DSSP file (Angstrom, degrees, kcal/mol; ACC not computed):
  #  RESIDUE AA STRUCTURE BP1 BP2  ACC     N-H-->O    O-->H-N    N-H-->O    O-->H-N    TCO  KAPPA ALPHA  PHI   PSI    X-CA   Y-CA   Z-CA
    1    1 A M              0   0    0      0, 0.0     2,-0.4     0, 0.0     9,-0.2   0.000 360.0 360.0 360.0 136.0   54.8  -58.5  130.7
    2    2 A V  E     -A    9   0A   0      7,-2.8     7,-3.5     2,-0.0     2,-0.5  -0.984 360.0-144.8-125.8 136.1   51.8  -58.4  133.0
    3    3 A K  E     -A    8   0A   0     -2,-0.4     2,-0.5     5,-0.2     5,-0.2  -0.916  12.5-174.9-101.3 125.0   48.7  -60.5  132.8
    4    4 A Y  E >   -A    7   0A   0      3,-2.8     3,-2.8    -2,-0.5     2,-0.1  -0.977  68.4 -60.5-117.9 108.0   45.3  -58.8  133.9
    5    5 A N  T 3  S-     0   0    0     -2,-0.5     0, 0.0     1,-0.3     0, 0.0  -0.323 122.5 -19.3  45.8-111.3   42.6  -61.5  133.8
    6    6 A K  T 3  S+     0   0    0     -2,-0.1    -1,-0.3    -3,-0.1     2,-0.2   0.593 119.6  99.1 -98.7 -11.9   42.8  -62.4  130.0
    7    7 A A  E <   -A    4   0A   0     -3,-2.8    -3,-2.8     1,-0.0     2,-0.5  -0.540  59.0-153.6 -77.2 139.4   44.6  -59.1  129.0
    8    8 A I  E     -A    3   0A   0     -5,-0.2     2,-0.5    -2,-0.2    -5,-0.2  -0.964  12.3-167.1-115.1 122.1   48.4  -59.1  128.5
    9    9 A V  E     -A    2   0A   0     -7,-3.5    -7,-2.8    -2,-0.5     2,-0.4  -0.914   4.6-166.5-114.6 129.3   50.1  -55.8  129.0
   10   10 A G        -     0   0    0     -2,-0.5     2,-0.4    -9,-0.2    14,-0.1  -0.909   5.0-167.1-110.2 141.8   53.6  -55.0  127.9
   11   11 A E        +     0   0    0     -2,-0.4     2,-0.3    12,-0.1    -2,-0.0  -0.990  12.1 164.9-130.6 127.6   55.4  -51.9  129.2
   12   12 A V        -     0   0    0     -2,-0.4     2,-0.3    15,-0.0     8,-0.0  -0.948  45.9 -92.1-136.4 157.9   58.7  -50.5  127.8
   13   13 A Q        -     0   0    0     -2,-0.3     2,-0.3     1,-0.1    -2,-0.0  -0.585  49.9-114.4 -71.2 130.1   60.4  -47.2  128.2
   14   14 A F        +     0   0    0     -2,-0.3     3,-0.1     1,-0.2    -1,-0.1  -0.486  50.4 152.6 -74.2 129.5   59.4  -45.0  125.3
   15   15 A E  S    S-     0   0    0      1,-0.5     2,-0.3    -2,-0.3    -1,-0.2   0.681  72.5 -39.9-115.8 -58.9   62.2  -44.1  122.9
   16   16 A N     >  -     0   0    0      1,-0.1     4,-2.8     0, 0.0    -1,-0.5  -0.921  63.2 -97.4-161.0 162.0   60.3  -43.5  119.7
   17   17 A Y  H  > S+     0   0    0     -2,-0.3     4,-2.4     1,-0.2     5,-0.4   0.882 117.7  53.2 -57.9 -42.4   57.4  -45.3  118.2
   18   18 A A  H  > S+     0   0    0      1,-0.2     4,-1.6     2,-0.2    -1,-0.2   0.954 118.7  34.5 -60.9 -51.1   59.3  -47.5  115.8
   19   19 A D  H  > S+     0   0    0      2,-0.2     4,-2.3     1,-0.2    -2,-0.2   0.917 119.7  48.6 -72.5 -41.3   61.6  -49.0  118.5
   20   20 A S  H  X S+     0   0    0     -4,-2.8     4,-2.6     2,-0.2     5,-0.2   0.908 111.2  48.8 -70.9 -40.4   59.1  -49.0  121.4
   21   21 A I  H  X S+     0   0    0     -4,-2.4     4,-2.6    -5,-0.4     5,-0.3   0.963 112.6  49.0 -65.9 -47.1   56.3  -50.7  119.4
   22   22 A K  H  X S+     0   0    0     -4,-1.6     4,-2.1    -5,-0.4    -2,-0.2   0.935 112.8  49.0 -55.6 -46.8   58.8  -53.4  118.2
   23   23 A K  H  X S+     0   0    0     -4,-2.3     4,-2.2     1,-0.2    -1,-0.2   0.925 112.2  46.3 -58.1 -48.9   60.0  -53.9  121.8
   24   24 A V  H  X S+     0   0    0     -4,-2.6     4,-2.2     1,-0.2    -1,-0.2   0.862 112.2  49.8 -70.0 -36.9   56.6  -54.2  123.3
   25   25 A L  H  <>S+     0   0    0     -4,-2.6     5,-2.5    -5,-0.2     6,-0.2   0.865 113.3  47.0 -69.1 -31.0   55.4  -56.6  120.7
   26   26 A D  H ><5S+     0   0    0     -4,-2.1     3,-0.8    -5,-0.3    -2,-0.2   0.886 110.2  54.9 -67.5 -41.2   58.4  -58.7  121.2
   27   27 A L  H 3<5S+     0   0    0     -4,-2.2    -2,-0.2     1,-0.3    -1,-0.2   0.869 112.3  40.2 -63.7 -42.1   57.9  -58.5  124.9
   28   28 A I  T 3<5S-     0   0    0     -4,-2.2    -1,-0.3    -5,-0.1    -2,-0.2   0.424 109.2-124.5 -87.6   3.7   54.3  -59.9  124.8
   29   29 A K  T X>5 -     0   0    0     -3,-0.8     4,-2.1    -4,-0.2     3,-0.7   0.944  35.7-175.5  48.3  61.0   55.3  -62.4  122.2
   30   30 A V  H 3><S+     0   0    0     -5,-2.5     4,-2.3     1,-0.3     5,-0.2   0.833  75.4  59.0 -56.5 -40.9   52.7  -61.2  119.8
   31   31 A N  H 3> S+     0   0    0     -6,-0.2     4,-0.6     1,-0.2    -1,-0.3   0.893 109.1  44.3 -58.3 -41.0   53.4  -63.8  117.2
   32   32 A E  H X4 S+     0   0    0     -3,-0.7     3,-0.6     2,-0.2     4,-0.3   0.898 112.7  54.2 -67.5 -42.9   52.7  -66.6  119.7
   33   33 A L  H 3< S+     0   0    0     -4,-2.1     3,-0.3     1,-0.2    -2,-0.2   0.888 119.3  30.4 -61.4 -40.4   49.5  -64.8  120.9
   34   34 A I  H >< S+     0   0    0     -4,-2.3     3,-1.7     1,-0.2    -1,-0.2   0.353  83.6 109.0-104.2   6.3   48.0  -64.4  117.6
   35   35 A S  T << S+     0   0    0     -4,-0.6    -1,-0.2    -3,-0.6    -2,-0.1   0.779  88.5  38.4 -59.8 -25.8   49.2  -67.5  115.8
   36   36 A N  T 3  S+     0   0    0     -4,-0.3    -1,-0.3    -3,-0.3     2,-0.2   0.438  93.1 108.6-103.0   0.4   45.8  -69.2  115.8
   37   37 A E    <   -     0   0    0     -3,-1.7     3,-0.1     1,-0.1    -3,-0.0  -0.516  49.8-163.0 -79.3 147.4   43.7  -66.0  115.1
   38   38 A K  S    S+     0   0    0      1,-0.3     2,-0.4    -2,-0.2    -1,-0.1   0.728  77.3  24.9 -96.8 -28.1   42.0  -65.5  111.8
   39   39 A R        -     0   0    0     36,-0.1     2,-0.4     2,-0.0    -1,-0.3  -0.993  59.4-166.2-144.5 132.8   41.3  -61.8  112.2
   40   40 A I        -     0   0    0     36,-0.4     2,-0.6    -2,-0.4    -6,-0.0  -0.967  11.5-157.4-115.1 128.7   43.0  -59.1  114.2
   41   41 A I        -     0   0    0     -2,-0.4     2,-0.6    36,-0.1    36,-0.1  -0.930   3.4-164.9-113.0 127.6   41.2  -55.8  114.6
   42   42 A L        -     0   0    0     -2,-0.6    -2,-0.0     2,-0.0    19,-0.0  -0.948   7.9-177.4-107.0 123.1   43.2  -52.7  115.5
   43   43 A K        -     0   0    0     -2,-0.6     2,-0.1     2,-0.0    -2,-0.0  -0.764   4.9-174.7-126.1  82.5   40.9  -49.9  116.7
   44   44 A P        -     0   0    0      0, 0.0     2,-1.5     0, 0.0    14,-0.0  -0.440  35.6-110.2 -72.1 154.1   42.8  -46.7  117.4
   45   45 A N        +     0   0    0      1,-0.2    11,-2.0    -2,-0.1     3,-0.2  -0.666  67.2 133.8 -85.2  81.9   41.1  -43.7  118.9
   46   46 A L        +     0   0    0     -2,-1.5    -1,-0.2     9,-0.2     9,-0.1  -0.060  29.6 114.6-115.9  31.8   41.1  -41.4  115.9
   47   47 A T  S    S+     0   0    0      2,-0.0     2,-0.3    -3,-0.0    -1,-0.1   0.728  71.2  37.9 -79.2 -24.7   37.5  -40.3  116.1
   48   48 A I  S    S-     0   0    0     -3,-0.2     2,-1.8     2,-0.1     6,-0.0  -0.889  84.4-108.0-130.1 159.3   37.9  -36.6  116.9
   49   49 A N  S    S+     0   0    0     -2,-0.3     2,-0.3     6,-0.0    -3,-0.0  -0.533  74.1 119.6 -88.6  70.8   40.3  -33.8  115.9
   50   50 A K        -     0   0    0     -2,-1.8    -2,-0.1     3,-0.0     5,-0.1  -0.955  63.1-109.2-132.1 154.0   42.1  -33.6  119.2
   51   51 A K    >   -     0   0    0     -2,-0.3     3,-1.5     1,-0.1     4,-0.3  -0.388  55.0 -54.5 -78.7 159.3   45.8  -34.1  120.0
   52   52 A P  T 3  S+     0   0    0      0, 0.0    -1,-0.1     0, 0.0     4,-0.1  -0.378 115.2  40.9 -61.5 147.4   47.2  -37.0  122.0
   53   53 A P  T 3  S+     0   0    0      0, 0.0    -2,-0.0     0, 0.0     4,-0.0  -0.967 117.4  55.7 -92.5   8.3   46.8  -38.3  124.6
   54   54 A V  S <  S+     0   0    0     -3,-1.5     2,-0.3     2,-0.0    -3,-0.1   0.889 122.9  20.5 -64.6 -34.4   43.1  -37.8  123.9
   55   55 A T  S    S-     0   0    0     -4,-0.3     2,-0.4    -5,-0.1    -9,-0.2  -0.760 100.7 -85.4-123.0 170.1   43.4  -39.7  120.6
   56   56 A T        -     0   0    0    -11,-2.0     2,-0.2    -2,-0.3    -2,-0.0  -0.635  48.4-112.0 -79.2 131.5   46.0  -42.1  119.3
   57   57 A D    >>  -     0   0    0     -2,-0.4     4,-1.7     1,-0.1     3,-1.2  -0.472  19.2-133.1 -66.2 130.4   49.0  -40.4  117.8
   58   58 A V  H 3> S+     0   0    0      1,-0.3     4,-2.4     2,-0.2     5,-0.2   0.833 105.6  61.0 -55.4 -36.6   48.9  -41.1  114.0
   59   59 A R  H 3> S+     0   0    0      1,-0.2     4,-1.7     2,-0.2    -1,-0.3   0.839 102.8  51.4 -63.2 -31.2   52.7  -42.0  114.2
   60   60 A C  H <> S+     0   0    0     -3,-1.2     4,-2.3     2,-0.2    -2,-0.2   0.924 109.2  48.5 -69.9 -43.0   51.8  -44.8  116.6
   61   61 A V  H  X S+     0   0    0     -4,-1.7     4,-2.2     1,-0.2    -2,-0.2   0.912 111.4  51.9 -62.5 -40.7   49.2  -46.2  114.2
   62   62 A E  H  X S+     0   0    0     -4,-2.4     4,-2.1     1,-0.2    -1,-0.2   0.931 110.1  48.2 -60.2 -46.5   51.7  -46.0  111.3
   63   63 A E  H  X S+     0   0    0     -4,-1.7     4,-2.5     1,-0.2    -1,-0.2   0.885 110.3  51.3 -65.4 -41.6   54.3  -47.9  113.3
   64   64 A I  H  X S+     0   0    0     -4,-2.3     4,-1.6     1,-0.2    -1,-0.2   0.905 109.3  51.4 -62.9 -40.8   51.8  -50.6  114.3
   65   65 A M  H  X S+     0   0    0     -4,-2.2     4,-0.6     2,-0.2    -2,-0.2   0.893 109.3  49.7 -62.2 -41.4   50.8  -51.0  110.7
   66   66 A R  H >< S+     0   0    0     -4,-2.1     3,-1.1     1,-0.2     4,-0.3   0.898 109.5  51.6 -63.4 -40.0   54.5  -51.4  109.7
   67   67 A A  H >< S+     0   0    0     -4,-2.5     3,-1.5     1,-0.3     4,-0.3   0.803  98.8  65.8 -62.7 -30.2   54.8  -54.0  112.4
   68   68 A G  H >< S+     0   0    0     -4,-1.6     3,-1.0     1,-0.3    -1,-0.3   0.746  88.3  67.8 -65.4 -23.8   51.8  -55.8  111.0
   69   69 A D  T << S+     0   0    0     -3,-1.1    -1,-0.3    -4,-0.6    -2,-0.2   0.713 101.6  48.5 -70.6 -17.7   53.9  -56.5  107.8
   70   70 A K  T <  S+     0   0    0     -3,-1.5    -1,-0.2    -4,-0.3    -2,-0.2   0.498  91.6 103.0 -97.3  -6.4   56.0  -58.9  110.0
   71   71 A L  S <  S-     0   0    0     -3,-1.0   -40,-0.0    -4,-0.3     5,-0.0  -0.239  89.6 -74.8 -75.0 167.0   53.1  -60.7  111.6
   72   72 A P    >   -     0   0    0      0, 0.0     3,-1.9     0, 0.0    -1,-0.1  -0.224  49.4-108.3 -54.5 155.6   52.1  -64.2  110.6
   73   73 A K  T 3  S+     0   0    0      1,-0.3     3,-0.5     2,-0.1    -2,-0.1   0.773 118.5  57.8 -62.4 -27.7   50.3  -64.2  107.2
   74   74 A N  T 3  S+     0   0    0      1,-0.2    -1,-0.3   -39,-0.1     2,-0.1   0.592 102.6  57.9 -74.1  -9.5   46.9  -65.0  108.9
   75   75 A A  S <  S+     0   0    0     -3,-1.9     2,-0.2   -36,-0.1    -1,-0.2  -0.430  72.2 152.6-124.3  52.2   47.2  -61.8  111.0
   76   76 A R        -     0   0    0     -3,-0.5     2,-0.7    -2,-0.1   -36,-0.4  -0.579  41.5-131.5 -81.4 146.4   47.5  -59.0  108.5
   77   77 A I        -     0   0    0     -2,-0.2   -36,-0.1   -12,-0.2     3,-0.1  -0.888  17.6-151.8 -98.3 125.3   46.3  -55.5  109.3
   78   78 A N    >>  -     0   0    0     -2,-0.7     4,-2.2     1,-0.1     3,-0.8  -0.823   7.8-165.0 -95.3 103.8   44.2  -54.1  106.5
   79   79 A P  H 3> S+     0   0    0      0, 0.0     4,-2.3     0, 0.0    -1,-0.1   0.764  87.5  62.9 -64.8 -23.4   44.4  -50.3  106.3
   80   80 A K  H 34 S+     0   0    0      2,-0.2     4,-0.2     1,-0.2    -2,-0.0   0.891 110.0  38.9 -64.5 -39.9   41.4  -50.1  104.2
   81   81 A I  H X4 S+     0   0    0     -3,-0.8     3,-0.7     2,-0.2    -1,-0.2   0.879 114.3  55.2 -70.8 -40.2   39.3  -51.6  106.9
   82   82 A L  H 3< S+     0   0    0     -4,-2.2    -2,-0.2     1,-0.2    -1,-0.2   0.907 120.2  28.9 -64.5 -43.3   41.1  -49.6  109.6
   83   83 A F  T 3< S+     0   0    0     -4,-2.3    -1,-0.2    -5,-0.1    -2,-0.2   0.156  90.5 121.9-106.7  14.4   40.4  -46.2  107.9
   84   84 A S    <         0   0    0     -3,-0.7    -3,-0.0    -4,-0.2    -4,-0.0  -0.487 360.0 360.0 -81.3 155.9   37.1  -46.8  106.1
   85   85 A N              0   0    0     -2,-0.1    -1,-0.1     0, 0.0    -4,-0.1   0.416 360.0 360.0 -91.3 360.0   34.1  -44.7  106.9
């Protein structure tokens, strides 16, 4: 885990989205980081029809949303907000 000003960056060796996202969220201690937050906004780059790395891979977003099911109750990821027009 590395801190840049106020940003906390976690880096793990990529295996697959499910395992890697779990590892990096554990590494940065996401539950502690967001325990007092009322709203978490996830803004993937899905704005244009281009392949990664220009945009966020949809599989990555899916795994982050799955990980959101394990976050504290006050920090749920709402897919209706995430994907609304």
